[in-house]
C-alpha positions in Angstrom: -37.5 -13.1 -12.8 -34.9 -14.2 -14.9 -32.7 -17.2 -13.4 -29.0 -16.7 -12.8 -26.7 -18.2 -15.7 -23.5 -18.9 -13.4 -20.7 -21.6 -13.9 -19.2 -23.5 -11.0 -20.4 -26.1 -8.6 -23.9 -25.5 -6.9 -23.1 -25.9 -3.3 -26.8 -25.6 -2.1 -29.9 -22.6 -1.2 -28.9 -21.1 2.0 -31.5 -21.4 4.7 -30.5 -18.6 6.6 -31.0 -18.5 10.4 -27.7 -17.3 11.4 -26.4 -13.5 11.6 -23.5 -13.4 9.3 -22.0 -10.5 11.3 -22.0 -12.6 14.5 -20.5 -15.9 13.1 -18.6 -18.2 15.1 -14.9 -16.6 14.6 -13.5 -19.9 15.4 -14.2 -21.3 12.3 -11.8 -24.0 11.2 -11.2 -22.3 7.4 -10.2 -18.7 8.2 -11.6 -16.5 5.2 -8.4 -14.3 5.8 -6.4 -17.1 4.4 -7.6 -16.4 1.1 -7.5 -12.6 1.6 -11.1 -11.7 2.6 -11.8 -9.6 5.5 -15.7 -9.2 6.7 -17.2 -5.7 6.3 -18.4 -4.2 9.5 -22.4 -3.8 9.3 -22.4 -0.3 9.4 -20.2 -0.1 6.0 -22.2 -3.2 4.5 -25.7 -1.3 5.0 -24.3 1.9 3.1 -23.1 -0.1 0.4 -26.4 -2.1 0.2 -28.2 1.4 0.2 -26.4 2.5 -3.3 -27.0 -1.0 -4.6 -30.6 -1.5 -3.8 -31.6 2.3 -4.5 -32.1 0.8 -8.2 -34.6 -2.0 -7.1 -32.4 -4.7 -8.7 -34.2 -8.0 -9.3 -30.5 -9.9 -8.9 -27.6 -8.7 -6.8 -24.1 -10.8 -6.7 -21.6 -11.1 -4.2 -18.8 -12.6 -6.1 -16.6 -13.2 -2.7 -19.4 -13.9 -0.6 -17.5 -15.0 2.7 -20.4 -15.4 5.3 -22.9 -13.9 3.7 -23.0 -10.3 5.2 -23.2 -7.9 2.4 -26.0 -10.1 0.8 -27.9 -9.7 4.1 -27.6 -6.2 4.3 -29.2 -6.2 0.5 -32.1 -8.7 1.8 -32.9 -6.4 4.6 -33.9 -3.8 2.4 -35.8 -5.8 0.0 -36.5 -9.6 1.0 -38.0 -10.2 -2.9 -34.6 -9.8 -4.5 -32.4 -12.9 -5.9 -29.4 -13.5 -4.4 -26.1 -15.4 -5.6 -23.2 -15.5 -3.9 -19.7 -17.2 -5.4 -16.5 -18.1 -3.5 -13.5 -20.5 -3.8 -13.5 -21.8 -0.1 -15.5 -24.9 -0.2 -15.5 -25.3 3.5 -16.4 -21.6 4.2 -19.5 -21.6 1.5 -20.7 -25.0 3.7 -21.0 -22.5 6.8 -22.5 -19.9 4.5 -25.6 -22.2 3.8 -26.6 -21.2 7.4 -25.6 -17.7 7.5 -26.5 -16.3 3.9 -30.2 -15.0 3.7 -32.8 -17.4 3.1 -33.0 -18.8 -0.8 -29.1 -17.4 -1.6 -28.0 -19.3 -4.3 -24.4 -20.2 -3.3 -21.5 -21.5 -6.0 -18.0 -22.5 -5.8 -16.0 -21.5 -8.2 -13.0 -18.6 -9.0 -15.1 -15.7 -9.5 -12.6 -14.4 -12.4 -13.2 -17.6 -14.1 -16.8 -17.9 -13.7 -19.4 -17.1 -16.4 -22.2 -14.6 -15.4 -25.2 -13.8 -16.9 -25.7 -9.9 -16.5 -26.6 -9.1 -13.0 -28.7 -5.7 -11.7 -26.5 -5.2 -8.8 -23.3 -6.4 -7.5 -22.1 -5.8 -3.8 -18.5 -6.9 -3.0 -15.5 -6.6 -0.6 -13.3 -8.7 -2.9 -10.1 -10.6 -1.5 -6.8 -8.8 -0.8 -4.1 -10.9 -2.5 -0.9 -9.5 -4.0 0.3 -10.6 -7.7 3.0 -12.4 -6.1 0.8 -14.9 -4.3 -1.9 -15.7 -7.4 -1.3 -18.7 -9.5 -2.8 -17.5 -12.9 -0.8 -18.3 -15.8 0.2 -16.2 -18.5 -2.5 -17.6 -20.5 -5.0 -16.6 -17.9 -3.7 -13.0 -17.5 -4.0 -12.8 -21.5 -7.9 -13.9 -21.2 -8.3 -11.2 -18.4 -7.0 -8.6 -20.8 -9.2 -9.7 -23.7 -12.1 -9.9 -21.2 -11.7 -6.7 -19.6 -10.2 -4.8 -22.7 -7.2 -3.2 -21.1 -3.8 -4.1 -20.6 -2.8 -5.5 -16.9 0.2 -5.2 -15.0 1.5 -8.5 -13.7 1.6 -7.1 -10.2 -2.2 -6.1 -10.3 -3.5 -7.4 -6.9 -6.8 -9.6 -6.9 -9.2 -6.9 -5.8 -8.5 -4.8 -8.8 -9.0 -8.0 -11.2 -12.3 -8.2 -9.3 -13.3 -4.5 -9.8 -13.0 -4.9 -13.7 -15.0 -8.1 -13.6 -17.6 -6.7 -11.6 -18.2 -4.0 -14.6 -18.4 -6.6 -17.1 -21.0 -8.6 -15.4 -22.9 -5.8 -14.6 -26.0 -5.3 -16.4 -27.3 -2.0 -18.2 -28.4 0.6 -15.3 -27.2 -1.7 -12.9 -25.5 -0.5 -10.0 -22.6 -2.0 -7.8 -20.7 -1.1 -4.5 -17.2 -2.4 -4.4 -15.0 -1.9 -1.2 -11.4 -2.5 -1.7 -8.0 -1.0 -0.7 -7.1 2.3 -2.3 -3.5 1.5 -2.6 -3.9 1.0 -6.3 -4.9 4.6 -6.7 -1.0 5.6 -6.2 0.6 2.1 -7.3 2.3 1.8 -10.6 0.1 -1.4 -11.2 -3.1 0.8 -11.0 -2.0 3.2 -13.9 -3.8 0.9 -16.5 -6.9 0.3 -14.3 -7.3 4.1 -13.3 -6.9 4.6 -17.5 -10.0 2.0 -17.8 -11.8 3.8 -14.8 -11.7 7.1 -16.5 -12.2 6.1 -20.3 -14.6 3.0 -20.0 -16.2 2.2 -16.5 -16.3 6.2 -15.2 -17.6 5.4 -11.7 -20.1 7.5 -10.1 -18.0 8.0 -7.3 -14.7 7.0 -5.7 -15.1 7.1 -2.0 -11.9 7.3 0.2 -12.2 6.5 3.6 -9.6 8.5 5.7 -6.8 6.4 6.3 -6.8 7.8 9.9 -10.0 5.5 10.4 -9.2 1.8 10.8 -12.7 0.4 9.2 -11.7 -3.1 9.8 -11.1 -4.2 13.6 -9.1 -7.2 12.4 -6.9 -5.8 9.8 -4.9 -2.8 9.0 -5.8 -1.6 5.7 -7.0 1.1 3.8 -10.6 1.4 2.3 -12.4 3.1 -0.8 -15.8 2.7 -1.8 -16.2 2.5 -5.4 -19.7 3.2 -6.8 -20.6 2.2 -10.1 -23.6 2.9 -12.4 -23.5 1.3 -15.8 -25.4 4.0 -18.1 -24.3 6.2 -21.0 -24.4 9.4 -18.9 -21.2 11.8 -19.0 -21.4 12.5 -15.4 -18.2 13.6 -13.3 -16.3 10.7 -11.2 -16.4 12.1 -7.7 -13.7 11.6 -5.8 -14.7 12.3 -2.2 -12.7 12.0 1.0 -15.1 10.7 3.8 -13.8 11.0 7.6 -16.6 9.1 8.7 -19.6 6.7 8.0 -22.3 9.7 8.4 -20.1 11.4 6.1 -20.4 8.5 3.2 -24.0 8.4 4.3 -24.8 12.2 3.5 -22.5 11.9 0.4 -24.8 8.7 -0.8 -28.0 10.7 -0.2 -26.5 13.7 -2.3 -25.7 11.2 -5.3 -29.2 9.3 -5.2 -31.2 12.9 -5.1 -28.8 14.2 -7.7 -28.1 17.3 -5.5 -25.7 19.6 -7.8 -22.0 18.9 -6.7 -19.1 21.3 -7.1 -15.5 20.6 -6.5 -14.1 21.9 -3.5 -12.2 20.6 -0.3 -12.3 17.1 -0.1 -14.2 16.8 -3.3 -12.8 16.3 -6.9 -13.8 15.6 -10.4 -11.3 13.0 -11.6 -12.8 13.1 -15.2 -9.8 14.8 -16.5 -7.1 14.2 -14.1 -4.2 11.9 -15.6 -4.1 8.3 -14.1 -0.4 8.3 -14.2 -0.2 10.6 -11.2 -0.9 9.7 -7.5 -4.6 10.4 -7.3 -4.6 10.1 -3.6 -2.2 12.8 -3.1 -4.4 15.2 -5.0 -7.4 14.6 -2.4 -5.7 13.6 0.9 -2.8 16.4 0.8 -5.0 19.1 -1.1 -2.8 19.3 -3.7 -5.2 19.9 -6.5 -5.4 23.8 -7.3 -2.3 24.7 -5.5 0.5 26.2 -7.5 3.3 24.2 -8.9 6.4 23.6 -6.3 8.9 26.0 -7.4 11.6 23.5 -8.1 13.2 22.2 -11.4 14.9 19.3 -10.6 13.9 15.7 -8.8 15.9 13.9 -6.4 16.6 10.9 -9.0 18.4 13.9 -10.8 21.1 13.9 -8.1 21.1 10.4 -6.5 20.2 7.1 -7.1 17.7 5.3 -4.7 17.9 1.5 -3.7 16.2 -0.2 -1.2 17.9 -1.5 1.8 19.4 -4.9 2.3 16.7 -7.9 2.2 18.2 -11.0 4.3 15.2 -13.4 4.2 16.1 -14.2 7.9 16.9 -11.1 10.3 17.2 -13.0 13.1 20.0 -15.3 11.6 21.9 -12.5 9.9 21.7 -9.7 12.3 24.0 -9.8 15.1 24.9 -8.3 18.3 28.2 -8.2 19.9 26.8 -10.6 22.5 25.7 -12.8 19.5 29.2 -12.8 18.0 31.0 -13.5 21.5 28.6 -16.5 22.0 29.2 -18.0 18.5 33.1 -17.2 18.2 32.3 -15.1 15.1 35.1 -12.7 14.1 34.5 -9.0 13.4 36.2 -9.4 9.7 33.2 -11.8 8.9 30.3 -9.0 9.7 29.7 -5.7 8.3 28.1 -2.7 10.4 24.6 -2.2 9.5 21.6 -0.5 10.6 18.9 -3.1 11.2 15.9 -1.1 12.6 14.2 2.2 11.9 14.7 3.1 15.3 18.2 2.6 15.5 19.0 5.5 13.5 17.4 9.0 14.3 18.6 12.9 14.1 19.6 14.2 11.3 23.2 12.7 11.1 24.1 8.9 11.6 27.8 9.3 12.7 30.3 6.9 13.8 30.0 7.7 17.5 26.1 6.9 17.2 27.2 3.7 15.5 29.5 2.9 18.4 26.3 3.7 20.8 24.7 0.9 19.2 27.5 -1.7 19.8 27.7 -0.6 23.5 24.1 -1.5 23.8 24.5 -4.7 22.4 22.3 -3.8 19.6 22.0 -6.1 16.5 24.0 -3.6 14.4 26.2 -6.3 12.4 25.3 -8.1 9.4 26.6 -11.7 8.4 29.1 -11.2 6.0 31.6 -14.5 5.8 35.0 -13.3 4.2 37.1 -16.3 5.3 36.7 -20.0 6.2 37.2 -19.8 9.8 36.0 -22.9 11.6 33.3 -20.8 13.8 31.8 -19.0 10.7 31.3 -22.7 9.4 30.1 -23.8 12.4 27.3 -20.6 12.6 26.4 -21.5 8.8 25.8 -24.9 9.8 23.1 -23.6 12.6 21.9 -21.7 9.8 21.3 -24.9 7.8 20.1 -26.7 10.6 17.2 -24.2 11.2 16.6 -24.2 7.4 17.8 -20.6 6.7 19.0 -21.7 3.3 16.0 -23.1 2.0 14.2 -19.8 2.8 13.0 -17.7 -0.4 15.6 -15.1 -0.4 18.7 -17.3 0.6 17.8 -19.7 -1.5 17.9 -17.6 -4.4 21.2 -16.2 -4.0 24.4 -17.5 -5.7 25.8 -18.4 -2.3 22.8 -18.6 0.4 24.8 -16.7 3.5 26.3 -14.1 1.4 24.2 -10.8 1.6 23.6 -8.2 -1.3 26.5 -6.5 -2.4 26.0 -2.7 -1.4 27.8 0.1 -0.3 26.8 2.5 2.5 24.1 4.8 1.6 25.0 8.7 1.7 21.4 9.6 2.7 18.8 6.9 4.8 15.3 7.6 3.8 12.7 5.9 6.1 10.5 3.8 4.3 7.5 4.0 7.0 6.3 7.1 8.9 3.4 8.6 10.5 4.1 12.4 9.4 6.9 13.2 7.2 9.6 10.7 6.6 12.9 10.3 8.2 15.7 11.7 5.9 19.3 10.9 7.7 23.1 11.9 6.3 25.2 8.8 6.9 28.6 9.6 7.9 29.1 6.0 9.4 30.1 3.6 6.6 27.3 1.4 8.4 25.2 -0.4 5.8 21.2 -0.6 6.1 18.2 -3.1 5.9 15.0 -2.4 4.2 14.0 -0.2 6.9 15.5 2.5 5.1 16.0 3.0 1.4 19.4 4.2 0.6 20.4 7.4 -1.6 23.5 7.1 -3.3 25.5 10.4 -5.0 25.7 10.2 -8.7 28.7 11.2 -10.3 29.8 14.8 -10.1 27.5 15.2 -6.9 30.0 13.5 -4.2 29.7 16.4 -1.6 25.8 17.4 -2.2 24.6 14.8 0.6 24.7 17.1 3.6 22.7 20.1 1.6 19.8 17.4 0.5 19.9 16.2 3.7 18.9 19.8 5.0 16.6 20.3 2.0 14.5 16.7 2.7 14.1 18.2 6.5 12.8 21.7 5.9 9.3 22.7 5.8 9.4 22.9 1.9 10.5 19.7 1.3 7.0 18.4 3.3 5.0 19.5 0.1 7.4 17.3 -2.2 6.9 14.4 0.4 3.4 14.9 -0.1 3.5 14.7 -3.9 4.6 11.3 -3.7 3.9 9.4 -0.5 1.8 6.3 -0.5 -1.0 6.0 2.3 -1.7 2.9 4.3 -4.1 2.2 7.1 -4.2 4.2 10.6 -2.6 7.0 8.9 0.9 5.2 8.0 3.0 6.6 5.1 5.3 4.8 2.7 7.7 5.5 0.2 8.7 3.3 -2.5 12.3 3.9 -4.1 10.5 5.3 -7.1 8.3 7.7 -4.9 11.6 9.1 -3.6 13.2 9.7 -6.9 10.1 11.5 -8.0 10.3 14.0 -5.3 10.5 17.6 -6.1 13.3 19.4 -5.4 15.6 22.6 -6.1 18.4 23.1 -8.5 21.3 22.7 -6.5 24.4 24.6 -6.5 27.7 22.6 -6.7 29.3 21.7 -3.4 32.9 21.1 -2.5 34.2 19.2 0.6 34.5 22.0 2.6 31.0 23.4 2.1 29.8 19.7 3.0 31.7 19.9 6.2 30.0 23.0 7.1 26.4 21.9 6.2 27.1 18.5 8.4 28.2 20.5 11.3 25.2 22.6 11.5 23.0 19.7 10.9 24.5 18.0 14.0 24.2 21.3 15.9 20.3 21.5 14.9 19.9 18.1 16.8 20.3 19.6 20.1 17.8 22.6 19.6 14.0 22.2 20.7 12.0 21.1 17.8 10.3 24.5 16.9 13.4 26.3 17.0 15.1 23.3 14.9 12.8 23.8 12.2 13.0 27.6 12.0 16.9 27.1 11.8 16.8 24.5 8.9 14.3 26.5 7.1 16.3 29.5 7.5 19.7 28.0 6.3 17.8 25.8 3.3 16.5 29.2 2.3 19.6 30.7 2.3 21.7 28.1 0.6 19.3 27.2 -1.9 17.6 30.5 -2.6 14.2 29.2 -1.7 11.5 30.3 0.6 10.7 28.0 3.3 
């Protein structure tokens, strides 16, 4: 058996003894601080089943944590040589007693570790966004050279692990990698998906249904990527798994080389462009459907912008009661929707904003325009609390002045469980980041009511499913670019009178029961836009 070649500090050889799946959760060094989340034992065993099926002599876990994944491999074949790498010294010290007996534990940053080729890799890499990574531009260039692909500088750490695991995997070796699936829809994931198609060619990418929360201590999405390093030009199977037994059955099909055919919940990604949202093909069943009968996109008619980010909502967002207590004048605040729950229905009207005021909701945003003594007093309170030193305020020209933004024509909810919320805004209130704002482009000043009608129609649901992003527990998210890219019909020109009529109908629809309301919306949208809802 060839010894491991691995750069870094050897912490020691594990003696075993403790069950890594039952280790003391009160460990002082919480692995989640470095983006790690422990893999549940049933899922770890499924991953080990794939990795160990090729009878590897050596298996690596590049973010070993407490050693659970290696323990799963060891339970299948105790003769395998095991290597665990981690950059948390205190965690590794504990892992000496929880990883399988004989496991070699090395302290190092895996991405900067030199590894001799290994027969098997099993990994649940750390989840750390690019903004928190400390790699230099030289490091990024080195990664690009190593992986043979361009990297978006917003690439999450787990995706970098995925690419290096392929580099370290020996010919005919197998790897099972559990990572969030956001990269399959994210902009930073496009070069990674391109590399998956052209170079890595995974045997399968298994999406675990986002309604299933795999990790009890974290809300995250999950995809299991199965690699096999050979030259076979096999399909790249894209599988939706609705349960762990579903994954087990699929693994059995792969390992027995059972003939598979694309169908519901199973696609071949071999010829799917990397630039589209892969998840939407699988989770929304869009593959094989006729293209939406639309000739335009939302971005053709509206500019989409994020809501205002304050950096300290508890200080900048004020209720009428807060203003009274601090003796703040109305001239030093602006009307603002600060929570998604404060705007509902199809039209957010001045009367609805007045209702928020009457309920003493935090519906005003600090926007000082004068030098009144009481404003200075409140700003001093903020400085005493260190608000001016927080990230966003400290990077503004004047720390207490919010982003300059007009009130949007249409509010679009960022997060949703089903379809998003699309609300016509006639109140002149601005909005925080709970909503994106649609702003009519030149020549489309009266289009917002008709666009809101379409966005709440049944056919718009299909547009939404083309662009939405999936998060844990069935949560959906829209980024500004997603809204821009939503397909829509060609809209006829609108004048002020026509816009007023549609606005009135939207308000009327709010009073109807849900089923009747949707029918009325679809009928009116179909009539005005000449589409079949």
